[in-house]
C-alpha positions as CSV (number, residue, x, y, z in Angstrom):
1,M,6.5,79.0,-46.6
2,S,5.3,81.9,-44.5
3,A,7.5,84.9,-43.8
4,I,9.3,85.1,-40.4
5,N,8.3,88.1,-38.3
6,A,10.9,90.2,-36.3
7,V,10.2,88.4,-33.0
8,E,10.8,84.9,-34.5
9,L,13.9,86.2,-36.3
10,E,15.3,87.5,-33.0
11,I,14.6,84.2,-31.3
12,I,16.4,82.2,-34.0
13,R,19.3,84.7,-33.9
14,N,19.7,84.4,-30.2
15,A,19.5,80.6,-30.3
16,L,22.4,80.6,-32.9
17,V,24.5,83.1,-30.8
18,A,24.0,80.9,-27.8
19,A,25.0,77.7,-29.8
20,A,28.3,79.4,-30.9
21,E,29.0,80.6,-27.3
22,E,28.3,77.1,-26.0
23,M,30.7,75.7,-28.5
24,S,33.3,78.2,-27.4
25,V,32.9,77.1,-23.7
26,T,33.2,73.4,-24.7
27,V,36.3,73.9,-26.8
28,W,37.9,75.8,-23.8
29,R,36.9,73.3,-21.2
30,T,38.0,70.3,-23.1
31,S,41.2,71.7,-24.5
32,R,44.6,70.2,-23.5
33,S,46.6,72.7,-25.5
34,P,48.0,75.7,-23.6
35,V,47.5,77.8,-26.7
36,V,43.8,77.2,-26.5
37,R,43.5,77.1,-22.7
38,D,45.8,80.0,-21.6
39,I,46.0,82.3,-24.8
40,L,42.4,81.7,-26.0
41,D,43.6,81.3,-29.6
42,Y,40.5,79.7,-31.1
43,S,37.1,80.6,-32.5
44,T,33.7,79.1,-33.2
45,A,30.9,79.9,-35.5
46,V,27.6,78.7,-37.0
47,F,27.5,78.8,-40.8
48,D,24.6,78.7,-43.2
49,A,24.5,76.4,-46.4
50,D,26.4,79.2,-48.4
51,G,29.2,79.3,-45.9
52,Q,28.2,82.7,-44.4
53,A,28.5,83.1,-40.6
54,A,24.9,83.1,-39.2
55,P,24.3,85.2,-37.4
56,P,27.2,87.8,-37.3
57,K,29.2,87.6,-34.1
58,P,28.1,89.6,-31.1
59,P,30.7,91.8,-29.3
60,G,32.9,89.9,-26.9
61,C,32.1,86.5,-28.5
62,R,35.0,84.1,-29.1
63,C,33.3,83.1,-32.4
64,I,34.3,84.0,-36.0
């Protein structure tokens, strides 16, 4: 397997951040609970096979 260069790595990272942000929007839009809807007491994340958050959350993201 070939090594991933910096540009490819950033593209993959941004895709994973976008997926977590889309999950956050979906949870909020489909929630019926006032705890989720009004207080925003929830989180989303994408994890790797070892259970580590991938990638680390960006500032302002409602993900873990």
